[in-house]
C-alpha positions as CSV (number, residue, x, y, z in Angstrom):
1,X,-4.0,-14.6,22.0
2,X,-0.9,-13.3,23.8
3,X,-1.2,-10.7,26.4
4,X,0.9,-7.5,26.0
5,X,2.4,-4.9,28.4
6,X,3.1,-1.5,27.0
7,X,5.6,1.1,28.2
8,X,5.7,4.5,26.5
9,X,2.4,4.0,24.8
10,X,1.4,7.7,24.8
11,X,4.1,8.0,22.1
12,X,3.6,7.4,18.4
13,X,4.8,3.9,17.4
14,X,4.0,2.0,20.7
15,X,0.7,3.9,20.9
16,X,-0.3,2.8,17.4
17,X,0.7,-0.8,18.2
18,X,-1.5,-0.7,21.3
19,X,-4.4,0.6,19.4
20,X,-4.1,-2.1,16.8
21,X,-3.8,-4.7,19.5
22,X,-6.9,-3.5,21.4
23,X,-9.1,-3.3,18.3
24,X,-8.1,-6.9,17.5
25,X,-9.3,-8.0,21.0
26,X,-5.9,-8.5,22.7
27,X,-5.8,-8.0,26.5
28,X,-3.2,-5.3,27.3
29,X,-1.7,-3.4,30.2
30,X,0.0,-0.1,29.9
31,X,2.0,2.1,32.3
32,X,1.2,5.8,32.1
33,X,2.1,8.8,34.2
34,X,-1.2,10.4,33.1
35,X,-3.8,7.7,32.3
36,X,-6.3,10.2,30.9
37,X,-3.8,11.2,28.3
38,X,-3.3,7.6,27.2
39,X,-7.1,7.1,27.1
40,X,-7.6,10.1,24.9
41,X,-4.8,9.0,22.6
42,X,-6.4,5.6,22.1
43,X,-9.8,7.2,21.4
44,X,-8.2,9.4,18.8
45,X,-6.8,6.3,17.2
46,X,-10.2,4.8,16.8
47,X,-10.4,2.6,19.9
48,X,-13.9,2.5,21.4
49,X,-14.6,3.2,25.1
50,X,-16.1,-0.3,25.4
51,X,-12.9,-1.8,24.0
52,X,-10.8,0.2,26.4
53,X,-13.0,-1.0,29.3
54,X,-12.8,-4.6,28.3
55,X,-9.2,-5.0,27.1
56,X,-7.0,-2.3,28.6
57,X,-5.7,-2.0,32.2
58,X,-3.8,1.2,32.8
59,X,-1.3,1.4,35.7
60,X,-0.5,4.9,36.8
61,X,3.2,5.5,37.5
62,X,6.7,6.1,36.2
63,X,8.8,3.6,34.4
64,X,11.7,4.0,36.8
65,X,9.4,2.9,39.7
66,X,9.9,-0.8,39.9
67,X,6.7,-1.4,41.8
68,X,4.6,0.3,39.1
69,X,6.5,-1.7,36.5
70,X,5.7,-4.9,38.3
71,X,2.0,-4.1,38.4
72,X,2.1,-3.4,34.6
73,X,3.8,-6.8,33.9
74,X,1.3,-8.8,36.0
75,X,-2.1,-10.0,34.9
76,X,-5.0,-10.2,37.4
77,X,-4.3,-13.9,37.8
78,X,-0.7,-13.2,38.9
79,X,0.8,-14.5,35.7
80,X,3.2,-12.3,33.6
81,X,2.3,-11.0,30.2
82,X,3.5,-12.8,27.1
83,X,5.0,-9.8,25.3
84,X,6.5,-6.5,26.5
85,X,6.5,-3.5,24.1
86,X,8.8,-0.7,25.1
87,X,8.4,2.6,23.2
88,X,10.1,4.7,25.9
89,X,11.7,7.9,24.6
90,X,11.6,11.7,25.0
91,X,11.6,14.8,22.8
92,X,15.1,16.1,22.2
93,X,16.4,19.4,23.5
94,X,18.9,21.8,21.9
95,X,22.0,23.5,23.1
96,X,24.7,25.8,21.7
97,X,27.3,23.2,20.8
98,X,29.1,22.3,17.6
99,X,29.9,18.7,18.7
100,X,26.4,17.9,20.2
101,X,23.7,20.4,19.3
102,X,20.9,18.0,20.1
103,X,20.6,16.6,23.6
104,X,18.3,14.2,25.5
105,X,17.1,16.0,28.7
106,X,17.3,12.7,30.6
107,X,20.5,11.3,29.1
108,X,19.9,7.7,30.3
109,X,16.1,7.5,30.2
110,X,15.9,4.6,27.8
111,X,18.6,2.6,29.6
112,X,17.2,3.3,33.0
113,X,13.7,2.3,31.9
114,X,14.7,-1.0,30.3
115,X,17.0,-1.8,33.3
116,X,14.0,-1.3,35.6
117,X,11.8,-3.6,33.5
118,X,14.4,-6.3,33.4
119,X,15.1,-6.1,37.2
120,X,11.3,-6.3,37.8
121,X,11.1,-9.5,35.7
122,X,14.1,-11.0,37.5
123,X,12.4,-10.4,40.8
124,X,9.0,-11.7,39.6
125,X,10.5,-14.9,38.2
126,X,7.9,-15.6,35.5
127,X,7.1,-19.2,34.8
128,X,7.2,-18.4,31.1
129,X,9.6,-15.6,30.1
130,X,8.1,-12.9,27.8
131,X,9.4,-11.6,24.6
132,X,10.8,-8.0,24.8
133,X,10.2,-5.7,21.8
134,X,12.4,-2.7,21.9
135,X,11.4,0.3,19.7
136,X,14.6,2.0,18.6
137,X,16.2,3.6,15.5
138,X,18.4,3.0,12.5
139,X,21.8,4.6,12.6
140,X,23.2,2.7,15.6
141,X,24.5,-0.4,13.7
142,X,27.5,-2.2,15.4
143,X,30.9,-1.4,14.0
144,X,31.7,-3.5,11.0
145,X,28.1,-3.9,9.9
146,X,26.5,-2.5,6.8
147,X,25.2,1.1,6.9
148,X,21.5,1.2,7.5
149,X,20.8,4.9,6.7
150,X,21.1,6.7,3.4
151,X,24.4,8.4,2.8
152,X,22.7,11.9,3.0
153,X,21.4,11.0,6.5
154,X,24.8,10.1,7.9
155,X,25.6,13.6,9.3
156,X,22.1,13.8,10.8
157,X,22.4,10.5,12.6
158,X,26.0,10.4,13.6
159,X,26.5,14.1,14.5
160,X,23.2,15.9,15.1
161,X,21.5,12.9,16.9
162,X,24.6,11.4,18.5
163,X,23.5,12.0,22.1
164,X,20.0,10.5,22.0
165,X,21.3,7.6,19.9
166,X,23.9,6.8,22.5
167,X,21.0,6.0,24.9
168,X,19.3,3.9,22.3
169,X,22.5,2.0,21.5
170,X,22.9,1.3,25.2
171,X,19.6,-0.4,25.4
172,X,20.4,-2.7,22.4
173,X,23.7,-3.7,24.1
174,X,21.9,-4.2,27.5
175,X,19.3,-6.6,25.9
176,X,22.1,-8.6,24.1
177,X,24.0,-8.9,27.4
178,X,20.9,-9.9,29.3
179,X,20.0,-12.9,27.1
180,X,23.6,-14.2,27.6
181,X,23.0,-14.6,31.3
182,X,22.4,-18.1,32.7
183,X,18.8,-19.1,32.2
184,X,18.0,-18.9,35.9
185,X,19.0,-15.2,36.0
186,X,17.2,-14.0,32.8
187,X,13.8,-12.3,32.9
188,X,13.0,-12.5,29.2
189,X,12.8,-15.2,26.5
190,X,14.6,-12.9,24.1
191,X,14.2,-9.6,22.3
192,X,13.5,-7.9,19.0
193,X,15.0,-4.5,18.3
194,X,12.7,-2.6,15.9
195,X,15.0,-0.1,14.1
196,X,12.8,2.3,12.2
197,X,14.1,5.0,9.8
198,X,13.2,8.7,10.4
199,X,9.8,8.8,11.9
200,X,7.0,10.8,10.4
201,X,3.3,11.4,11.3
202,X,0.5,10.6,8.9
203,X,-2.2,8.0,8.1
204,X,0.3,5.4,6.9
205,X,0.7,3.6,3.6
206,X,0.0,0.1,4.9
207,X,2.1,-3.0,5.6
208,X,2.7,-3.6,1.9
209,X,4.7,-0.4,1.7
210,X,7.1,-1.4,4.5
211,X,10.5,-2.9,3.7
212,X,12.3,-5.0,6.3
213,X,15.8,-6.2,6.9
214,X,18.2,-7.4,9.5
215,X,21.6,-6.3,10.9
216,X,23.6,-8.1,8.2
217,X,21.3,-6.9,5.4
218,X,19.4,-3.9,6.5
219,X,16.6,-2.2,4.7
220,X,17.9,1.3,3.9
221,X,15.4,4.2,3.4
222,X,14.7,7.7,4.4
223,X,11.4,7.7,6.4
224,X,8.5,5.7,7.7
225,X,5.3,6.8,9.4
226,X,4.7,6.0,13.0
227,X,1.4,4.3,12.3
228,X,3.0,1.8,9.9
229,X,5.7,1.1,12.5
230,X,3.0,0.3,15.0
231,X,1.2,-1.8,12.4
232,X,4.4,-3.7,11.5
233,X,5.1,-4.5,15.2
234,X,1.5,-5.7,15.7
235,X,1.4,-7.9,12.5
236,X,4.9,-9.3,12.7
237,X,5.6,-9.6,16.4
238,X,2.3,-9.5,18.4
239,X,-0.2,-11.2,16.1
240,X,2.0,-13.6,14.1
241,X,2.9,-17.0,15.4
242,X,6.1,-16.7,13.4
243,X,7.5,-13.9,15.7
244,X,10.2,-16.4,16.7
245,X,11.9,-15.8,13.4
246,X,12.9,-12.4,14.7
247,X,14.1,-13.6,18.2
248,X,17.3,-11.9,19.4
249,X,17.6,-9.9,16.1
250,X,17.4,-6.3,15.0
251,X,14.8,-5.6,12.4
252,X,15.3,-2.5,10.2
253,X,12.1,-1.1,8.7
254,X,11.5,1.7,6.3
255,X,9.6,2.6,3.1
């Protein structure tokens, strides 16, 4: 079984992926500013206290602290985890503005977090480079690529959510640039961008309800529940030995 490090696991999608991983017996580490909050979140998702004790190591700290990030990436034997799951994000704020009514309080949070993780890996120099899973959103397709959101959602994504999506797009670009570095300078084997449609809460519909696509032929839909995003990531990228099919690609998922 691969080992997995989680960043942003107190949030919805990464949190559900962590819960599925733990219940399946995977050894995981997770960075959390408030470990008790993460523990309670896992219990609420059906993870037993015994499973938490046996399979989860929580590192207290901030994702911009490179030392805390390094401790999260390293296993007790000094090796680096096989997979990194980043669900870093924040709740949006609002301002009186016609051009950008929705803001992200920390405008570069996602970019700063991922840059810190990549720098930590470059310093640690893992013998086997991990896979980086980046939880992101639809609506940030490169220019010239097919639209991956319904036409009715275009104003929502390209006007209302323009500011937070700028940070998300920056991470996608950063990962693409990183894997083009000479092998000796890279910290990861590669990446998968998980571009989910509008996220909702709920019990989930199951993996059979999830449609998937790639940049050149995206799956276009309105919504998807966070639990099913976490399930998709676990089944397709953590559990499956065929995860390499998604290497250095962006996967769009929706109902």
